[in-house]
Residue frames as qw, qx, qy, qz and C-alpha x, y, z in Angstrom:
[[0.853, -0.520, 0.024, -0.040, 16.63, 11.15, -25.66],
 [0.749, 0.332, -0.239, 0.521, 20.30, 11.83, -26.37],
 [0.552, -0.504, -0.269, 0.608, 22.64, 13.40, -23.89],
 [0.118, 0.980, 0.134, -0.091, 22.52, 17.22, -23.91],
 [0.670, 0.498, -0.140, 0.532, 25.40, 18.84, -25.64],
 [0.018, 0.694, -0.336, 0.637, 27.89, 20.26, -23.22],
 [0.829, -0.499, 0.074, -0.240, 26.94, 17.73, -20.47],
 [0.163, -0.655, 0.737, -0.029, 30.01, 16.26, -18.72],
 [0.462, 0.160, -0.859, -0.151, 30.88, 12.57, -19.32],
 [0.717, -0.448, -0.372, -0.382, 28.41, 10.27, -17.44],
 [0.728, -0.206, -0.509, 0.411, 30.91, 9.09, -14.88],
 [0.216, 0.128, -0.228, 0.941, 31.78, 12.74, -13.94],
 [0.408, -0.384, -0.215, -0.800, 28.13, 13.66, -13.94],
 [0.753, -0.407, -0.507, -0.101, 27.15, 10.78, -11.53],
 [0.560, -0.112, -0.445, 0.690, 29.90, 11.89, -9.12],
 [0.019, -0.186, 0.074, -0.980, 28.50, 15.38, -9.13],
 [0.608, -0.413, -0.421, -0.532, 24.93, 14.10, -8.64],
 [0.730, -0.325, -0.546, 0.252, 26.12, 12.14, -5.58],
 [0.369, 0.036, -0.306, 0.877, 27.98, 15.13, -4.18],
 [0.218, -0.248, -0.101, -0.938, 24.95, 17.38, -4.58],
 [0.682, -0.310, -0.319, -0.581, 22.07, 15.06, -3.55],
 [0.553, -0.088, -0.756, 0.339, 23.58, 12.86, -0.76],
 [0.450, -0.799, -0.316, -0.242, 21.42, 13.78, 2.31],
 [0.330, 0.409, -0.470, 0.709, 23.22, 15.92, 4.81],
 [0.310, -0.167, 0.564, -0.747, 20.47, 15.86, 7.51],
 [0.051, 0.190, 0.980, -0.036, 17.85, 13.37, 8.52],
 [0.445, 0.201, 0.028, -0.872, 14.68, 14.41, 6.74],
 [0.630, 0.084, -0.588, -0.500, 11.73, 12.35, 5.44],
 [0.752, -0.268, 0.410, -0.442, 10.39, 9.12, 6.98],
 [0.167, 0.213, -0.951, -0.153, 10.74, 5.32, 6.81],
 [0.628, -0.270, -0.519, -0.513, 7.87, 2.84, 6.86],
 [0.459, -0.468, 0.500, -0.567, 6.53, 2.14, 10.37],
 [0.935, -0.054, 0.181, -0.300, 5.40, -1.40, 9.54],
 [0.889, 0.299, -0.202, 0.282, 8.94, -2.53, 8.31],
 [0.530, -0.834, 0.074, 0.137, 11.14, -1.92, 11.31],
 [0.777, -0.181, 0.276, 0.536, 14.50, -3.04, 9.76],
 [0.454, 0.667, 0.245, 0.537, 14.32, -0.23, 7.22],
 [0.262, -0.954, -0.014, -0.143, 14.71, 2.29, 10.03],
 [0.759, -0.502, 0.226, 0.347, 18.20, 0.93, 10.75],
 [0.685, 0.434, 0.236, 0.535, 19.61, 2.08, 7.40],
 [0.326, -0.437, -0.086, 0.834, 21.76, 5.22, 7.77],
 [0.340, 0.803, 0.373, -0.317, 19.92, 8.23, 6.41],
 [0.078, 0.799, -0.355, -0.479, 22.90, 9.54, 4.38],
 [0.564, 0.013, 0.751, 0.343, 23.22, 6.44, 2.12],
 [0.508, 0.717, 0.021, -0.478, 23.06, 7.41, -1.57],
 [0.481, -0.175, 0.738, 0.440, 23.89, 5.41, -4.59],
 [0.621, 0.635, 0.029, -0.459, 23.23, 5.69, -8.39],
 [0.460, -0.189, 0.762, 0.415, 24.04, 3.41, -11.31],
 [0.580, 0.591, -0.114, -0.550, 23.39, 3.60, -15.05],
 [0.580, -0.062, 0.766, 0.270, 23.53, 0.51, -17.28],
 [0.345, 0.552, -0.269, -0.710, 23.53, 1.34, -21.00],
 [0.889, 0.352, 0.203, -0.210, 22.26, -0.61, -23.97],
 [0.548, 0.706, -0.443, 0.061, 25.81, -0.49, -25.34],
 [0.879, -0.088, -0.421, 0.205, 27.06, -2.53, -22.39],
 [0.283, 0.398, -0.423, 0.763, 28.59, 0.09, -20.23],
 [0.550, -0.670, -0.497, 0.043, 27.90, 0.51, -16.52],
 [0.201, 0.493, -0.278, 0.799, 28.56, 3.74, -14.60],
 [0.598, -0.637, -0.486, 0.003, 28.01, 4.03, -10.87],
 [0.196, 0.477, -0.365, 0.775, 28.84, 6.34, -7.92],
 [0.493, -0.465, 0.317, -0.663, 28.28, 6.71, -4.20],
 [0.479, -0.190, 0.800, -0.309, 26.80, 3.62, -2.45],
 [0.685, 0.321, -0.338, -0.560, 25.91, 1.97, -5.73],
 [0.595, 0.196, -0.780, -0.016, 27.33, -1.39, -4.49],
 [0.195, -0.126, 0.733, -0.639, 25.63, -1.47, -1.15],
 [0.213, -0.321, -0.877, -0.288, 22.69, -3.95, -1.09],
 [0.310, 0.016, 0.322, -0.894, 19.28, -2.58, -0.10],
 [0.367, 0.316, 0.853, -0.193, 15.78, -3.99, 0.11],
 [0.040, 0.085, 0.568, 0.818, 14.13, -3.60, -3.28],
 [0.297, 0.372, 0.582, -0.659, 10.57, -3.80, -1.92],
 [0.599, 0.602, 0.396, -0.351, 8.04, -2.69, -4.58],
 [0.209, 0.636, -0.570, -0.476, 10.65, -2.43, -7.35],
 [0.303, -0.087, 0.948, 0.055, 10.16, -6.22, -7.42],
 [0.551, 0.515, 0.526, -0.393, 6.74, -5.66, -8.98],
 [0.404, 0.682, -0.382, -0.476, 8.30, -4.59, -12.27],
 [0.120, 0.398, -0.892, -0.178, 10.02, -7.93, -12.55],
 [0.359, 0.189, 0.877, -0.258, 7.20, -10.13, -11.35],
 [0.570, 0.624, 0.208, -0.493, 4.96, -8.40, -13.94],
 [0.346, 0.611, -0.611, -0.367, 7.55, -9.07, -16.72],
 [0.093, -0.165, 0.982, -0.009, 7.74, -12.71, -15.69],
 [0.473, 0.376, 0.675, -0.422, 3.92, -13.00, -15.67],
 [0.493, 0.692, -0.069, -0.522, 3.87, -11.64, -19.21],
 [0.014, -0.452, 0.832, 0.322, 6.26, -14.20, -20.54],
 [0.130, 0.056, 0.982, 0.127, 4.98, -17.04, -22.69],
 [0.258, -0.317, -0.599, -0.688, 1.81, -15.36, -23.78],
 [0.270, -0.397, -0.792, 0.378, 0.35, -15.00, -20.26],
 [0.001, -0.009, -0.107, 0.994, -0.95, -11.47, -20.76],
 [0.409, -0.329, -0.494, -0.693, -4.62, -12.06, -21.80],
 [0.630, -0.482, -0.608, 0.031, -5.52, -13.97, -18.61],
 [0.439, -0.221, -0.386, 0.781, -3.48, -11.74, -16.39],
 [0.047, -0.065, -0.075, -0.994, -5.13, -8.57, -17.72],
 [0.493, -0.465, -0.548, -0.490, -8.58, -10.03, -17.02],
 [0.655, -0.475, -0.523, 0.268, -7.60, -10.05, -13.34],
 [0.384, -0.572, -0.111, 0.716, -5.84, -6.72, -12.95],
 [0.385, 0.885, 0.257, 0.045, -6.25, -3.38, -14.74],
 [0.643, 0.142, 0.072, 0.749, -3.73, -0.89, -16.04],
 [0.050, -0.854, -0.230, -0.464, -5.08, 2.40, -14.54],
 [0.164, 0.356, -0.494, 0.776, -3.53, 4.75, -11.98],
 [0.352, -0.438, -0.796, 0.226, -5.04, 4.19, -8.58],
 [0.112, -0.635, -0.077, -0.761, -5.22, 7.73, -7.29],
 [0.698, -0.643, 0.018, -0.313, -5.38, 6.28, -3.78],
 [0.384, -0.655, 0.647, -0.067, -2.92, 4.74, -1.29],
 [0.424, 0.380, -0.792, -0.221, -1.01, 1.69, -2.66],
 [0.150, -0.050, -0.966, 0.202, -2.58, -0.57, 0.03],
 [0.458, -0.054, 0.104, -0.881, -6.23, 0.77, -0.12],
 [0.193, 0.202, 0.949, -0.148, -8.90, -1.68, 0.97],
 [0.370, 0.547, 0.366, -0.655, -11.65, 0.67, 0.14],
 [0.379, 0.544, -0.426, -0.616, -10.86, 0.88, -3.55],
 [0.094, 0.156, -0.969, -0.165, -10.44, -2.91, -3.90],
 [0.220, 0.372, 0.834, -0.343, -13.88, -3.58, -2.32],
 [0.371, 0.617, 0.139, -0.680, -15.58, -0.81, -4.35],
 [0.436, 0.553, -0.525, -0.478, -14.18, -2.28, -7.61],
 [0.951, 0.010, 0.093, -0.295, -15.22, -5.89, -6.75],
 [0.802, -0.383, 0.421, 0.182, -11.77, -7.32, -6.27],
 [0.743, 0.501, 0.172, 0.410, -10.11, -6.19, -9.53],
 [0.467, -0.584, -0.008, 0.664, -7.00, -4.12, -8.67],
 [0.313, 0.898, 0.015, -0.309, -6.44, -0.90, -10.61],
 [0.512, 0.733, -0.448, 0.014, -2.91, -1.86, -11.67],
 [0.919, -0.040, -0.347, 0.184, -0.14, -4.44, -10.98],
 [0.426, 0.379, -0.416, 0.709, 2.01, -1.98, -8.99],
 [0.491, -0.519, 0.272, -0.645, -0.33, -1.33, -6.02],
 [0.259, -0.326, 0.868, -0.270, -0.19, -4.07, -3.43],
 [0.749, 0.217, 0.488, -0.392, -3.47, -5.78, -4.43],
 [0.719, 0.627, -0.196, -0.227, -2.42, -5.93, -8.02],
 [0.168, 0.607, -0.770, 0.105, 1.02, -7.28, -7.11],
 [0.511, -0.147, 0.768, -0.356, -0.66, -10.03, -5.06],
 [0.828, 0.425, 0.197, -0.308, -2.69, -11.08, -8.09],
 [0.506, 0.703, -0.497, -0.061, 0.60, -11.17, -10.14],
 [0.154, -0.468, 0.836, -0.242, 2.28, -13.28, -7.45],
 [0.731, 0.109, 0.556, -0.381, -0.72, -15.66, -7.47],
 [0.742, 0.613, -0.132, -0.238, -0.35, -15.92, -11.22],
 [0.277, 0.669, -0.685, 0.082, 3.27, -16.81, -10.87],
 [0.406, -0.313, 0.787, -0.344, 2.56, -19.40, -8.22],
 [0.886, 0.272, 0.183, -0.327, 0.53, -21.41, -10.70],
 [0.660, 0.600, -0.449, 0.049, 3.89, -22.13, -12.34],
 [0.575, 0.153, -0.659, 0.459, 5.89, -22.69, -9.19],
 [0.520, -0.724, -0.453, 0.014, 4.83, -22.55, -5.53],
 [0.522, -0.569, -0.042, 0.633, 8.02, -20.65, -4.56],
 [0.405, 0.850, 0.225, 0.251, 7.52, -17.61, -6.77],
 [0.255, -0.939, 0.209, 0.101, 10.04, -15.61, -4.66],
 [0.664, -0.349, 0.551, 0.366, 12.81, -18.08, -5.45],
 [0.607, 0.498, 0.514, 0.345, 11.85, -18.03, -9.07],
 [0.137, 0.984, 0.044, 0.103, 12.07, -14.16, -9.11],
 [0.465, -0.756, 0.394, 0.238, 15.51, -14.33, -7.37],
 [0.699, 0.018, 0.574, 0.426, 16.83, -16.69, -10.14],
 [0.438, 0.761, 0.383, 0.287, 15.50, -14.29, -12.76],
 [0.079, -0.992, 0.094, -0.008, 17.04, -11.18, -11.20],
 [0.635, -0.526, 0.468, 0.317, 20.31, -12.98, -10.63],
 [0.670, 0.287, 0.546, 0.414, 20.47, -13.99, -14.30],
 [0.293, 0.880, 0.256, 0.272, 19.52, -10.54, -15.62],
 [0.262, -0.947, 0.181, 0.048, 22.08, -8.88, -13.32],
 [0.687, 0.550, -0.443, 0.167, 24.78, -11.23, -14.56],
 [0.203, -0.587, 0.647, -0.442, 25.59, -12.33, -11.05],
 [0.479, -0.093, -0.870, 0.067, 25.54, -15.45, -8.81],
 [0.566, -0.699, -0.225, -0.376, 23.03, -15.60, -6.00],
 [0.142, 0.473, -0.651, 0.577, 24.55, -15.00, -2.65],
 [0.496, -0.298, -0.803, 0.143, 23.80, -16.74, 0.59],
 [0.366, -0.869, -0.294, -0.156, 23.18, -13.52, 2.52],
 [0.663, -0.463, -0.020, 0.588, 26.79, -12.85, 3.57],
 [0.124, 0.947, -0.084, -0.285, 28.20, -9.41, 2.85],
 [0.193, -0.651, 0.627, 0.382, 30.86, -9.30, 0.18],
 [0.467, 0.106, 0.839, 0.259, 29.46, -12.00, -2.01],
 [0.158, 0.143, -0.391, -0.896, 28.19, -11.01, -5.40],
 [0.252, -0.253, -0.817, -0.452, 24.54, -11.24, -6.45],
 [0.503, -0.404, -0.002, -0.764, 21.03, -10.75, -5.07],
 [0.281, -0.073, -0.918, 0.271, 19.70, -12.59, -2.07],
 [0.497, -0.635, -0.393, -0.442, 16.47, -12.82, -0.04],
 [0.002, 0.343, -0.609, 0.715, 16.91, -11.42, 3.52],
 [0.505, -0.335, -0.777, -0.169, 14.83, -14.12, 5.18],
 [0.296, -0.362, -0.594, 0.655, 15.07, -12.52, 8.64],
 [0.109, 0.158, -0.032, -0.981, 13.80, -9.23, 7.24],
 [0.418, -0.152, -0.636, -0.631, 11.06, -10.97, 5.39],
 [0.438, -0.378, -0.799, 0.164, 9.91, -12.72, 8.56],
 [0.151, -0.349, -0.399, 0.834, 9.79, -9.40, 10.41],
 [0.249, 0.083, -0.279, -0.924, 7.87, -7.74, 7.54],
 [0.416, -0.243, -0.798, -0.361, 5.43, -10.64, 7.37],
 [0.274, -0.394, -0.722, 0.498, 4.66, -10.20, 11.07],
 [0.047, 0.453, 0.226, -0.861, 3.45, -6.69, 10.19],
 [0.085, 0.012, -0.670, -0.737, 1.49, -7.61, 7.01],
 [0.265, 0.399, 0.769, -0.422, -1.98, -7.53, 8.40],
 [0.422, 0.613, 0.039, -0.666, -3.18, -5.14, 5.64],
 [0.264, 0.402, -0.748, -0.457, -1.69, -7.24, 2.95],
 [0.057, 0.132, 0.982, -0.122, -3.42, -10.27, 4.37],
 [0.338, 0.518, 0.497, -0.609, -6.60, -8.32, 4.38],
 [0.390, 0.551, -0.355, -0.647, -6.13, -7.37, 0.73],
 [0.154, 0.199, -0.936, -0.246, -5.44, -11.03, -0.14],
 [0.181, 0.312, 0.877, -0.319, -8.55, -12.20, 1.69],
 [0.421, 0.589, 0.147, -0.674, -10.63, -9.59, -0.21],
 [0.335, 0.467, -0.639, -0.512, -9.18, -10.88, -3.44],
 [0.014, 0.019, -1.000, 0.006, -9.91, -14.45, -2.46],
 [0.316, 0.431, 0.668, -0.518, -13.45, -13.62, -1.51],
 [0.482, 0.636, -0.049, -0.601, -13.99, -12.04, -4.96],
 [0.912, 0.260, 0.315, 0.037, -12.56, -15.11, -6.65],
 [0.437, 0.864, -0.232, 0.089, -9.36, -13.33, -7.79],
 [0.133, -0.615, 0.772, -0.087, -6.81, -15.57, -6.01],
 [0.858, 0.095, -0.453, -0.222, -6.31, -19.24, -6.83],
 [0.577, 0.116, -0.673, 0.449, -3.81, -19.98, -3.97],
 [0.497, -0.663, -0.497, 0.258, -4.33, -19.61, -0.22],
 [0.013, 0.966, 0.017, 0.259, -4.17, -15.92, 0.83],
 [0.588, -0.745, 0.278, 0.147, -1.43, -16.60, 3.44],
 [0.792, -0.028, 0.410, 0.451, 0.78, -18.37, 0.99],
 [0.437, 0.748, 0.263, 0.424, 0.45, -15.55, -1.56],
 [0.224, -0.958, 0.090, -0.155, 1.30, -12.92, 0.98],
 [0.726, -0.523, 0.344, 0.284, 4.34, -14.87, 2.25],
 [0.708, 0.277, 0.398, 0.514, 5.64, -15.12, -1.34],
 [0.170, 0.903, 0.174, 0.353, 4.94, -11.43, -1.98],
 [0.423, -0.890, 0.168, 0.000, 6.80, -10.34, 1.15],
 [0.764, -0.300, 0.397, 0.411, 9.82, -12.52, 0.32],
 [0.558, 0.593, 0.322, 0.483, 9.93, -11.02, -3.14],
 [0.063, -0.961, -0.052, -0.265, 9.97, -7.54, -1.54],
 [0.613, -0.742, 0.260, 0.076, 12.75, -8.63, 0.75],
 [0.843, 0.305, 0.087, 0.434, 15.25, -9.33, -2.01],
 [0.334, -0.809, 0.153, 0.458, 18.50, -7.40, -1.41],
 [0.717, 0.470, 0.256, 0.447, 20.22, -5.89, -4.44],
 [0.359, -0.453, 0.050, 0.815, 22.58, -3.08, -5.21],
 [0.343, 0.741, 0.021, -0.577, 21.95, -0.12, -7.57],
 [0.096, 0.492, -0.734, -0.459, 24.39, -1.61, -10.06],
 [0.180, 0.096, 0.977, 0.066, 22.64, -5.00, -10.01],
 [0.344, 0.613, 0.600, -0.383, 19.17, -3.45, -10.38],
 [0.286, 0.714, -0.232, -0.595, 20.17, -1.18, -13.25],
 [0.048, 0.337, -0.870, -0.356, 21.63, -4.18, -15.07],
 [0.242, 0.264, 0.923, -0.138, 18.58, -6.36, -14.25],
 [0.359, 0.693, 0.435, -0.449, 16.15, -3.75, -15.63],
 [0.081, -0.463, 0.497, 0.729, 18.11, -3.11, -18.84],
 [0.218, 0.250, 0.880, 0.340, 15.90, -5.41, -20.93],
 [0.149, 0.783, 0.546, -0.257, 13.12, -2.80, -20.54],
 [0.041, 0.811, -0.183, -0.555, 15.29, -0.21, -22.27],
 [0.061, -0.439, 0.773, 0.454, 16.55, -2.61, -24.90],
 [0.634, 0.154, -0.431, -0.623, 13.38, -3.92, -26.67],
 [0.911, -0.219, 0.069, -0.343, 13.02, -6.74, -24.21],
 [0.797, 0.355, -0.439, 0.215, 16.50, -8.14, -24.71],
 [0.611, -0.760, 0.192, -0.106, 18.18, -9.20, -21.48],
 [0.311, -0.702, 0.631, 0.114, 21.47, -10.66, -20.34],
 [0.369, -0.172, 0.895, 0.180, 20.88, -14.03, -21.94],
 [0.079, 0.275, 0.827, 0.483, 18.40, -13.39, -24.70],
 [0.288, -0.425, -0.338, -0.789, 14.81, -12.28, -25.11],
 [0.052, 0.132, 0.753, -0.642, 12.90, -11.57, -21.89],
 [0.386, 0.605, 0.548, -0.430, 9.84, -10.04, -23.48],
 [0.463, 0.553, 0.470, 0.509, 8.79, -9.11, -27.11],
 [0.241, 0.143, -0.005, 0.960, 9.42, -5.40, -27.79],
 [0.334, -0.523, -0.357, -0.698, 5.71, -4.57, -27.60],
 [0.705, -0.548, -0.449, 0.034, 5.44, -6.11, -24.12],
 [0.564, -0.193, -0.217, 0.773, 8.54, -4.32, -22.86],
 [0.003, -0.345, -0.162, -0.925, 7.11, -1.04, -24.15],
 [0.529, -0.583, -0.399, -0.471, 3.85, -1.68, -22.26],
 [0.689, -0.451, -0.409, 0.394, 5.59, -2.44, -19.00],
 [0.352, 0.014, -0.072, 0.933, 7.35, 0.92, -19.38],
 [0.215, -0.468, -0.315, -0.797, 4.04, 2.61, -20.01],
 [0.666, -0.596, -0.434, -0.108, 2.58, 1.14, -16.78],
 [0.610, -0.224, -0.284, 0.706, 5.69, 2.29, -14.92],
 [0.129, 0.233, 0.081, 0.961, 5.15, 5.88, -16.18],
 [0.423, -0.471, -0.285, -0.720, 1.48, 6.01, -15.23],
 [0.787, -0.495, -0.220, -0.296, 1.45, 3.85, -12.13],
 [0.804, 0.131, -0.459, 0.355, 4.95, 3.21, -10.85],
 [0.237, 0.293, -0.425, 0.823, 5.31, 5.91, -8.20],
 [0.037, -0.414, -0.769, 0.485, 2.33, 5.11, -6.03],
 [0.174, 0.831, 0.527, 0.031, -0.12, 7.99, -6.21],
 [0.136, -0.805, 0.168, 0.552, 2.67, 10.49, -7.16],
 [0.681, 0.163, 0.559, 0.444, 3.10, 9.16, -10.67],
 [0.319, 0.874, 0.280, 0.235, 1.96, 12.41, -12.28],
 [0.274, -0.932, 0.205, 0.123, 4.35, 14.50, -10.20],
 [0.652, -0.345, 0.548, 0.394, 7.24, 12.13, -11.08],
 [0.577, 0.511, 0.498, 0.397, 6.35, 12.28, -14.84],
 [0.107, 0.982, 0.120, 0.097, 6.32, 16.10, -14.52],
 [0.389, -0.835, 0.358, 0.150, 9.69, 16.29, -12.73],
 [0.513, -0.384, 0.708, 0.297, 11.61, 13.46, -14.34],
 [0.580, 0.549, -0.232, -0.555, 9.78, 12.55, -17.53],
 [0.340, 0.351, -0.863, -0.130, 10.71, 8.88, -17.50],
 [0.829, -0.270, -0.393, -0.293, 9.13, 5.57, -16.58],
 [0.087, 0.479, -0.710, 0.509, 9.96, 4.65, -13.02],
 [0.768, -0.422, -0.439, -0.200, 9.17, 2.30, -10.15],
 [0.068, -0.625, 0.528, -0.571, 9.93, 2.98, -6.55],
 [0.700, -0.273, -0.655, 0.079, 10.11, 0.95, -3.39],
 [0.436, -0.867, -0.011, -0.242, 9.83, 1.93, 0.27],
 [0.841, -0.252, 0.029, 0.477, 13.39, 0.60, 0.71],
 [0.156, -0.815, 0.130, 0.543, 14.36, 3.95, -0.93],
 [0.391, -0.123, 0.678, 0.610, 15.22, 2.65, -4.39],
 [0.556, 0.661, 0.150, -0.482, 13.90, 3.88, -7.76],
 [0.533, 0.006, 0.683, 0.499, 14.39, 2.07, -11.05],
 [0.326, 0.728, 0.036, -0.602, 14.12, 4.29, -14.10],
 [0.692, 0.226, 0.577, 0.370, 14.08, 3.37, -17.82],
 [0.147, 0.670, -0.232, -0.690, 15.36, 5.52, -20.66],
 [0.856, 0.349, 0.371, -0.092, 13.97, 3.70, -23.73],
 [0.765, 0.599, -0.041, 0.233, 16.74, 2.73, -26.17],
 [0.166, 0.819, -0.384, 0.393, 19.40, 4.22, -23.92],
 [0.242, 0.290, -0.768, 0.517, 19.79, 2.87, -20.41],
 [0.626, -0.602, -0.482, -0.113, 18.35, 1.72, -17.09],
 [0.087, 0.549, -0.403, 0.727, 19.02, 3.83, -13.97],
 [0.650, -0.551, -0.522, 0.047, 18.78, 2.87, -10.33],
 [0.045, 0.568, -0.338, 0.749, 19.08, 5.41, -7.57],
 [0.651, -0.451, -0.605, 0.077, 18.88, 4.66, -3.82],
 [0.043, 0.316, -0.428, 0.846, 18.45, 6.89, -0.73],
 [0.231, -0.262, -0.924, 0.152, 16.39, 5.46, 2.16],
 [0.085, 0.384, 0.478, -0.785, 14.38, 8.48, 3.45],
 [0.150, 0.438, 0.792, 0.398, 10.96, 8.85, 1.89],
 [0.193, -0.147, -0.066, -0.968, 8.47, 11.59, 1.10],
 [0.504, 0.056, 0.513, -0.692, 4.84, 11.49, 2.17],
 [0.806, 0.306, -0.171, -0.478, 3.89, 9.32, -0.87],
 [0.918, -0.188, 0.346, 0.046, 6.55, 6.64, -0.14],
 [0.762, 0.580, -0.021, 0.286, 9.15, 7.68, -2.67],
 [0.715, -0.215, -0.097, 0.658, 12.76, 8.41, -2.06],
 [0.033, -0.948, -0.110, 0.296, 13.23, 12.13, -1.34],
 [0.212, -0.676, 0.505, 0.493, 16.87, 12.48, -2.50],
 [0.460, 0.073, 0.796, 0.388, 16.43, 9.87, -5.27],
 [0.347, 0.761, 0.548, 0.032, 13.60, 11.70, -6.83],
 [0.026, -0.945, 0.080, 0.316, 15.45, 14.99, -6.75],
 [0.381, -0.461, 0.648, 0.472, 18.57, 13.38, -8.20],
 [0.475, 0.323, 0.759, 0.308, 16.63, 11.85, -11.05],
 [0.253, 0.914, 0.308, -0.081, 14.98, 15.17, -11.93],
 [0.153, -0.841, 0.355, 0.378, 18.42, 16.78, -11.96],
 [0.452, -0.183, 0.761, 0.428, 19.95, 13.97, -14.12],
 [0.458, 0.601, 0.633, 0.168, 17.04, 14.20, -16.59],
 [0.103, 0.972, 0.074, -0.199, 17.49, 17.95, -16.83],
 [0.231, -0.762, 0.491, 0.354, 21.27, 17.68, -17.35],
 [0.395, -0.133, 0.826, 0.380, 21.24, 14.87, -19.91],
 [0.457, 0.232, -0.305, -0.803, 17.99, 15.62, -21.75],
 [0.136, -0.090, -0.984, -0.067, 16.76, 12.06, -21.05],
 [0.429, 0.256, 0.442, -0.745, 12.97, 12.12, -21.22],
 [0.332, 0.341, 0.853, 0.214, 10.09, 10.44, -23.11],
 [0.187, 0.859, 0.420, -0.227, 8.63, 13.91, -23.70]]
């Protein structure tokens, strides 16, 4: 997993990646149930790499905040695994690829309310419910965690201020279109797999997804997964747990296109319908790429292509 001999310096390489992969025409799609995502210009493209040696390289729109959406599930899972919480959590959610849509009701009912993995919506709702046993405002707890790991101060929502923030207006709009997530939560509740009210869990989940961060901030926040669980201010997870989060990212992190992503990129990744993808190179770095237009599986079109290119040109891969 070392950089290929003859590859240009990383800052030069990222500039080249941006020039080649920034979209030049409006292709792909945006989620119909999250209207504010359609307002993002199609040609936005940013990439950042945070290394375990403390360097950060970025290019393009790497410092423009975007909605992290399902990338948040990586961090809520890590938080749920802190303090020895894994045995109880893994009795409520599995670690298997879903093979179906990330918001499938049919699979959840057929499997008696035990979600396939923590990165599909039903599984993420269980993780949020688990976190709400510690604090009712799990979204604010996640925001503090992300802010600390990114080495920033939380912002109030005004542009130009450093640090992650929850876009409360966007969250309210997304919550209004969350009928399916509410249905999933009620299924989970009926099967005895939620301890908190379904509506409260979904509200927290949507607010988590509505956190705004930049590529640079996300790469820095995810670095503990590449660094044996060591984060900005100490141990986030034991090395064994950090490794296991990475393994779930590899097998389950890209909705039902995880196999295709592993084939093309060869690295653990987690995408969000806001167009971001967080990728881990174990022992080396964390990468975040963002481009808002999505493929049919809900993953960033340009982002996936850029990561495949970067993997080929650096030799970064777990294979």
